[in-house]
DRENVO-257095 format. One record per residue (C-alpha): x, y, z. Coordinates in steps of 0.001 Angstrom, whole numbers, plus 500000, padded with zeros to 6 digits. Example, Ala and Ser with C-alpha at 12.3 -4.5 7.8 and 13.67 -1.06 7.14 Angstrom:
2
512300495500507800
513670498940507140
***
This chain:
883
910552325377283182
910979326443286798
914193325510288562
914180322197290457
914228322430294289
916242320451296803
914847317036297697
912245317033300459
911821313933302641
908260312773302884
909292309843305135
912497309602307114
913937306374308574
912785305636312173
914603304046315096
914122300310315177
914796297349317445
915882293909316400
913788291354318238
915594288064318479
916986287390314948
914382289198312876
915961291978310685
914442295455310630
913427297500307579
914369301163307135
912302303197304629
913034306587303118
910771308613300715
911533311982299045
910719314272296079
911988315635293859
914768313088293958
916745311570291184
918590309173293537
918331308068297153
920939306009298989
921443304843302605
924620305483304513
925101303360307691
927752304193310260
929383306558307729
929601303987304931
927403303740301845
925189300748301672
925692298576298612
923356299632295812
922190296068295402
920848296084298976
918477298933298141
914905298325297027
913646301358295074
910053302284294227
908799305252292179
905345306856292061
903659310144291113
902265312520293674
898585312843292837
898457316441294014
901593317931292491
902252315356289789
905883315193290869
907889311968290935
908195310420294414
911103308028295043
911093305479297934
914085303401299031
914104300478301533
916937298476303124
917155295671305742
919501295660308730
920277292266310288
921277291362313853
924689290296312587
925358293720311099
924551295419314370
926614292993316456
929655293406314163
929798297126314915
932683298076317156
932696301150319283
930583302906321828
928101304435319376
924928302595318420
924338301347314880
922760304117312746
921601304673309193
920804307857307203
919176308648303790
920841310945301239
918652312233298364
919882314004295156
918250316446292757
919560318906290214
919516321536292911
921675319540295321
921505316897298141
919495316522301335
920246314243304328
917596312668306544
917752312180310328
919765309334311703
917788306216312565
919339304049315269
919043300279315179
919428298449318505
919097294814319598
916077294538321961
916308292547325264
914897292383328827
916894290857331666
915295288344334022
916100289725337464
914557292834338960
916952295372340390
914586295699343384
911527293617344189
908641294596346506
908669293246350074
905684292078352109
904514294303354950
902187294359357928
900727297806358467
898083299241360772
894787300415359410
894774303805357593
898573304016357440
900486304706354203
902123301741352443
905113302031350055
905971299080347782
909181299634345794
909965298123342380
912969298642340072
912370296672336844
915071294636335074
917411296376332651
916151296261329037
916105297832325564
913758299454325059
913187300376328715
910503298207330294
907094299527331186
905800298724334703
902334297921335953
901147296593339341
898860293632339997
896700293122343095
895622289510343371
896426289238339610
894191292191338714
895846295249337150
895777298315339390
894454301410337643
895124304551339727
892572306438337661
889863304056338850
890988303800342503
892535307039343694
893812305364346891
896654303995344714
899515306018343234
902270304738340912
905289307051341020
907573307958338138
910182305529339446
907598302692339373
906868302487343147
903321301770344362
901888303890347172
898714302968349077
897693306289350582
895504304929353420
895552301200354016
892090299652354115
891088296153355149
890310295351351499
893909296294350640
895087293119352370
896244291235349255
899177289865347228
900933292538345150
903118291841342065
905262294199339990
905015293443336209
907735294712333774
907403294298329954
908803295549326635
908666294334323023
910835291352323896
909335289813327062
907420290183330348
908922289762333792
907067289217337147
908514290091340526
908052287951343594
904689288460345251
904584290785348258
901861290094350814
900436293205352432
898477292583355636
896463295439357047
895943294709360740
893763296281363378
894969296717366949
892388295930369579
890721298711371513
888832298622374793
885127299141374954
883751301488377576
883561300166381130
880372298437382137
878426299613385140
879716298485388530
878141295198389563
876113295086392774
878099294405395928
878504290627396190
877565290768399867
874171292139400702
875413292856404198
878851293975405330
882091294185403422
882387292725399928
883519293658396459
882059294783393183
883558294761389741
883118296168386273
884300294778382961
885248295854379486
885921293950376285
888568294251373606
886016294881370856
886371298571370035
887692297472367618
888435293791368004
891990292808367012
892171291642363385
894810290107361109
897312289671363933
896744293039365561
897779293376369186
895384292594372004
894322295401374287
896840296362376950
895485296382380483
893035294496382653
889620293366381409
888064293999384802
888457296091387937
887514295207391489
886883297540394392
885763296885397901
882311297922398977
880446298044402242
876703297563402407
874834298649405493
873298295613407115
869538295740407691
868683296027411370
865340294656412507
863500296631415125
863103295321418669
860897296367421568
862202298169424611
861290296844428056
857721297478429177
857301300597431256
855981300336434795
852269299857435235
850339303056435636
848243303796438707
845006301903438958
842268303952437356
838726304348438487
837812301700435923
839990299176437820
842584298975434945
846162300117434594
848409300590431550
852000300087430416
853776300956427147
856895300133425124
858671301466422033
860226299902418936
863617301446419681
865931298718421005
867084299059418282
864869301007415933
864545299448412461
866960300888409910
868515300089406551
865373298272405467
865015296167408618
861670294807409810
859397296719412147
858503295292415529
855473293043415613
853078293434418533
851269296200420406
852575299449421840
850161299547424790
849075296835427182
846315297023429805
844827294709432399
842545294709435397
844469295862438435
842281294074441032
842310290591439496
838758291144438386
837528292663441641
837033296380441786
838367298331444772
834998299142446365
834079295438446396
837258294575448338
836537297216450908
833024295938451305
834039292357451937
837065293088454141
839267290451452427
842304292771452181
843465292008455710
843179288281455039
845401288471451952
848001290572453735
848232288048456572
848831285160454175
851701287001452444
853450287738455761
853154284110456894
854707282776453685
857638285217453938
858434284172457540
858393280491456540
860911281063453723
863311282912456055
863275280009458544
864052277478455792
867048279528454590
868486279745458108
868264275963458570
869986275401455199
872921277650456123
873512275785459403
873520272375457683
875897273586454962
878426274933457487
878491271649459401
879218269692456240
882063272023455252
883744272003458685
886180269206457757
887513270985454689
890048273270456404
892222273977453414
893906276920451914
892718278325448623
895251279834446330
894311282462443866
896402284108441246
895978286584438472
898170287615435632
898336290529433305
898378289654429664
901285291892428865
903493291153431826
903567287372431852
902285285452434883
902935286770438412
903808284399441279
900977283030443400
900520284285446969
899344281502449273
897167282328452249
898741281317455561
897599277961456854
895620277606460012
897670276760463099
895142274231464284
895781271981461287
899331270557461358
898773268655458123
898822271803455978
901834273651454651
903893275661457106
902582279220457270
905971280712456506
906604278542453456
906064280168450036
905643277387447453
907312277935444078
904896276699441451
907463277186438693
909782274532440108
909830270886439138
906854268810440125
909181266673442229
909225269382444926
905687268413445935
905475264772446888
901740264643447336
898813264203444964
897375267319443411
893791267797442334
891797270395440478
888685271751442148
885367271731440370
885616275332439250
884452277343436294
888073277718435226
890030274958433518
891274271839435347
895040271686434846
897271269000436438
900484270197438069
903449269069435963
906963270171435186
905824271725431901
907220275209431188
903634276447430969
903158275907434696
903757279451435661
900838280278437962
897716280498435856
895248283337436469
892128282584438500
893186278954438996
892311277503442401
894363274491443565
894116272424446734
897476271147447976
897553268150450379
900534266915452392
901737263555451067
902409262183454566
898736262187455493
897087261338452205
897515257907450696
894429257557448562
892808259768445963
889637261184447465
887664263627445429
889281262710442121
887165264010439306
886014261988436394
888506261715433561
886337263783431305
887449266904433160
891116266198432585
893331266635429580
892462264873426389
895768263037426649
898880263131428817
901816264942427188
905022263035426804
906793265533429045
904146265615431788
904538263600435018
902344263093438055
904741262202440918
903360260278443818
899987259652442215
899971256465440180
896351255846441067
895388259052439309
897248258034436136
895584254642436078
892150256116436593
892728258660433832
893980256022431391
890970253794432063
888574256677431565
890195257654428282
890289254093426960
886597253671427703
885782256865425872
887889255812422902
886283252416422848
882934253974422102
884216255875419067
884361254353415608
887562255888414181
889117255534410777
892642254186410413
895403256690411084
897741257025408067
901259256001409004
903853257606406741
907235258118408342
908124261792408743
904974263019406999
902256262209409535
901483262500413214
898602261613415509
897402262171419038
894459261616421347
892493264740422222
889687265540424600
887681268561425639
890812270642426382
892086270345422785
895693270584421617
897854270804418533
899283268360415948
902401269358413980
904204267509411182
907864268454411795
909740270384409148
906718270868406876
904895273937408207
901702271844408500
899768271853411771
896261271328413148
895013273344416131
892141271752418072
890732274561420253
889498274139423783
885885272975423598
886053271747419987
885609268132421151
882456267448423182
882788267049426941
883536263448427879
884706262424424380
888239261460423322
889275261281419663
892440259856418193
893153262411415464
895774262409412730
897474264841410370
899299263665407239
900797264961403989
899760263032400878
903134262200399352
902198258941397634
902992258727393933
899381257734393296
898040260885394956
896387262837392136
896563266587392688
893929268912391200
894703270523387851
891989272373385962
892823274678383078
895499277153384112
895255276433387839
898430275618389742
898867273723393004
900276276057395669
900488273769398710
900882270133399672
897719268052399899
897026267603403622
894678265092405269
893306265584408777
890888263218410372
889180261023411001
886439262458408827
882901262738410090
883827263831413628
881341265952415533
883109269236416347
881614271901418587
883770274700417139
886106275069414136
889623273644414131
892480275543412437
894469273795409696
897740275527408765
899289274670405398
902258276377403679
901917277787400162
904282279087397478
902284281997396011
903755285487395948
900872287255397677
902382290686396959
901113290386393372
897366290961393131
896925288741390081
895978285541391925
892575283929392263
892899281606395264
890799278511395938
890665275890398655
889733272432397373
888797269211399126
888919265630397949
885647263713397916
885245260034398761
885330259274395020
888772260899394764
887649263963392799
888597267481393887
885803269922394661
885929273642395362
885310274637398970
885785278386398712
887198281036396386
888821283778398442
886990287130398372
883841285386397100
882600284026400437
878910283922401279
876973283069404416
876911279440403208
880709279178402933
881731276368405339
885202277705406174
887386280806406441
890911281252405005
893421283632406566
896128284134403932
899639285111405004
902895285552403088
903960281898403343
901041279987404851
897277279761404901
895264279180408098
891893277545407438
889045277426409959
887247274116409325
884089272511410644
884732269262408747
887959267238408662
889176265844405347
891823266253402635
892534269809401498
894848271602399083
895387275273398209
895387276177394495
895626279395392503
895009280785389042
896555283786387306
893956285916385558
896365288327383819
899429286101383215
901524288080385688
901119286024388869
904350284852390512
905069281534392181
907844281298394784
910423278611394015
913599277561395826
916735276215394180
918845273611395980
922141272116394753
923304268679395886
926612266891395406
927674263299396175
929114262749399637
931663260245398308
933267260372394859
935619257533393883
935336257746390091
936397260433387653
932784261520387134
931173264022389495
927495265029389296
925800268192390559
922014268111390919
920009271340390814
916499270911392239
913717273341391380
911260273156394288
908227275032395469
909198277375398292
907525275365401050
909270273539403926
907806270142403011
909248270254399477
912787270849400773
912357268226403491
911311265630400911
914364266290398727
916738266281401716
915457262837402718
915654261600399125
919227262805398633
920287261367401985
919245257919400762
921072258502397455
924279259626399153
924022263331398369
924325266436400523
923224270059400271
926005272354399044
924513275769399813
921528277301401508
918641277128398978
918027280347397062
914624281822396174
913481282311392577
910315284176391492
908696282169388664
906233284107386507
903204282751384668
904631283637381245
904912280263379434
908720280593379516
910836277603380543
913453277462383287
916977277440381834
920004276030383684
923629276336382595
927113275799384048
930038278170383509
933664278903384458
934741275256384717
938556274937385081
939057273226381710
942638272262382542
941354269884385236
937676269257384428
935390268951381452
931601269016381140
929839266017379624
926815268143378719
926515268330374930
924215271373374815
924955274835376169
922120274619378665
919276272465380000
915634273464380370
912750272394382582
909452272944380712
907244275713382040
904174273547382612
906113270936384602
906896273671387126
903687275698386971
901259272792387381
902717271924390800
901921268248390217
905497267046389681
907800266803392678
911591266888392935
912155268416389484
915884268657388827
918661268810386248
922008267036386563
925340268471385419
927870265650384993
931524266691385068
934619264576384537
938035265222386007
941147264238384130
942876262850387218
941959261421390609
944329263987392079
941912266812391199
939917267347394385
939034271021393996
936184272249391794
935108275838391242
932304276698388864
929226278833388449
925669277561387907
923102279971386482
919372279324386792
916897281745385249
913495281817383647
913676282759379978
912912286498379827
912575286437383616
914573286510386839
917394284192387856
919951283128390447
923682282401390291
925478279841392487
929223280416392884
930507276989393969
933813275999395525
933833272277396320
936450270074397924
935771266451397008
935714263979399864
934611266426402554
931649265504404740
928191266900404227
927992270627404735
926541272356407725
923510273358405620
922384269747405292
923056269025408975
921250272175410063
918119271341408076
918104267747409326
918398268823412950
915687271434412538
913301268915410993
913782266297413683
913706268517416760
910118269746416516
907484268461418939
904694266741417018
901900266673419597
900916269175422278
897942268525424507
895646270696426568
896910274084427787
900456273227426672
899368273866423076
898120277418423625
899860280709424297
896868282422425923
895857281023429340
892261279860429418
891155282248432161
892477285287430283
890912283988427112
887520283732428835
887824287300430110
888556288582426596
885590286674425145
883216287898427850
884337291471427219
884170291491423408
881523288966422319
878583291228423143
877921293761420322
878836297343421139
877068300273419524
880394302075419085
881923299021417429
884402298492420273
883819294742420281
885133291635418499
884800293369415137
887398295972416124
889660293197417426
889381291454414044
890395294699412360
893364295182414698
894541291608414019
893958291928410218
891309289201410275
888413291316408997
888335290143405367
884918288470405852
883385289279409235
880112287475408538
881859284132409087
882742285045412675
879342286636413275
877677283234412802
879706281658415633
878571281428419252
881768283199420385
883261285299417552
886091286437419823
886986282837420669
887294281914416988
889467285003416378
891751283979419248
891960280427417845
893107281918414555
895623284105416393
896988281010418167
897517279288414808
899240282348413320
901626282750416269
902434279131417054
906127279777416354
906731283173417970
904034283122420661
904455286855421224
901576287944423443
902633291586423162
900938291989419776
897632290816421207
898098292916424327
898818296003422212
895663295459420169
893551295134423319
895183298185424867
894393300262421774
890768299166422181
890763300363425775
890636296801427133
893892296902429083
892214295319432103
***
């Protein structure tokens, strides 16, 4: 028989894991083998623990032996040492022994917590996304798969996904459909573990579309504007993507040539009489010629008529009537000459008694008013002024003890008073009578030619009869007018009686005024007019959408008055006009109490009933109708700025341990500060420092106020929070007045009379101001409070007639006569408007009877405080109108 070989293992024991408490089975099979035993961790396993099976190999016919053992969890856990539990088969034959591979037995587990879980992300479209996952520790090592909205991700099916060797998920290019919830799943033979869900949001940032075409110019004639728009739809923002950066529209100015209709020139002279007894004349359509789409002239170019009144020349010669006609013409001419001579003689006889001196004066606009030169009086009239005497018209009216009258002249009728405006007025003719010879008032004109009211400072010495006559005339005129009641609100209203010469109403300390130009009130009429600020708590200010109130609501009246030319209403505003993000509107209050739009600036048309001249701190409005008006604004790009002022008040007297500081946040207009000064005066407070400006941006951020650097050894703050806030909308709406915060401090002893601290006021994520205060308790109100009070009370409220205007009437008339007529070179009122920066909408002035007069009215309103005539003189000199 052949020699027996070494045992050969047909089946070796395999590594196994104990799941929970279930033992594992290790199997070993070999041939030829007389015996097979297991050795675990270097020790032989008890023979009784072996299960042996024998069988014959069908191919070789050799005996095959199989041995099986069980390994329990307890056996594995009882093993000490660093090495894992292992078992090995040893098989015997007559030729020797053979050992199998070692089979390791481990206890299987999977921990609950992931070493790293995926985190949610927001990513832009087409960007790469990395989601990291480190599964929990386990034996055997856990397998990882990713779920998207609970569906298993298969990178072989969707190549946009990639799972790395360290179990991370990569989205190569994020798509909108990749916005989902992602979960990392770890599992082995023991358990499954799920990570927290990570939300991936794929967002799209907005992109601008292309610009639209420019819109047509909003004015078909003259200067206007046109705009173009774009939308944030290329693409539209999605899933929280950012909105487009920039403006959705652009505006540019445009100028459209106005159509000029053609007009005929004057007819030419008649041609010589032709043999057909007719003559001709012609004209052309060239004064001006039609251009820019204007209409052609209507009518005929040539005109003809019979030149012998129907009788041909040879017929006249035959009848001999020419001599007869010539004689009649000569007789009529001689008769007219005789009548004129008789009229001159009669006129001179009637004027013989009026031996008076006529004074005449002229003044240059730039050099003030020059003294008047009186003509010498006639020696044959002892009642007139001495020929060597030079009257001083700038002196007090008391120098002249006689009545003074204004001649019926084309220039204005101005009574002589001690007003500072009585420097000699240009082209003003005045008759002066000696008081010793004149006791009555002959030649006194009707009161309609005088001032609309007598100023408080004006006097008429030696002429009580004139005053009485004037008062009677005015009262009669007023009696015929049905006037509304004048609002009486102390400090916030004023009124006056005005006539043809006009005047000015001013509410002191508020920046509000009403200019009534000369000629605005019809000749012979007198109106009692008023001007008032609506400060009542019940006054409802306009508030639509994101609009904000920029000025006080101002009433001027009475409403329904017949005005011959626009008046100028001046109201202060708190907009920062340096930022171009405002849309301005003027609104008026109807009889029902609702607010209606009058005009949106830069959108005027020929039907717009008013004109607004916007300046840095005030708005001058030309009005044809009196009523209640307010100036509002709206920010169209959330970057408009409103001007605020911050004012700090302290109590005048402090007898307790508590001491309060009030910080007011006011609109930067004079009326707002005046209102708070009056309020605090009644409450016993005074202004600590000059108010400080604060730019307040339309950004939805609140105003934050805080107090710092309090000497804690002597004082403590009773404010529980670190700061106080005034909500954004309370400030931005402009409907709430006297907004303030109070900082209440407490001193530890009555002996502490000094307080130093710092108050910071700033808009969140905006600009701010810091007040460094040093207060001595018990001192009187500061000079700031006294200064403001004196300034508010010292202003004249009513000015009448020429006292209200800077430009003398005669000079004004010369300017109007020179510039009203259109000039082909443009050197007319339009150039003056450009020089004075009043050319925003020229069509408004073009519709007025005297465009220059309206421009000068607006100039008067703008310069009511400085009254500097040099600016106007410089503009006229640049135009070549220095005369």
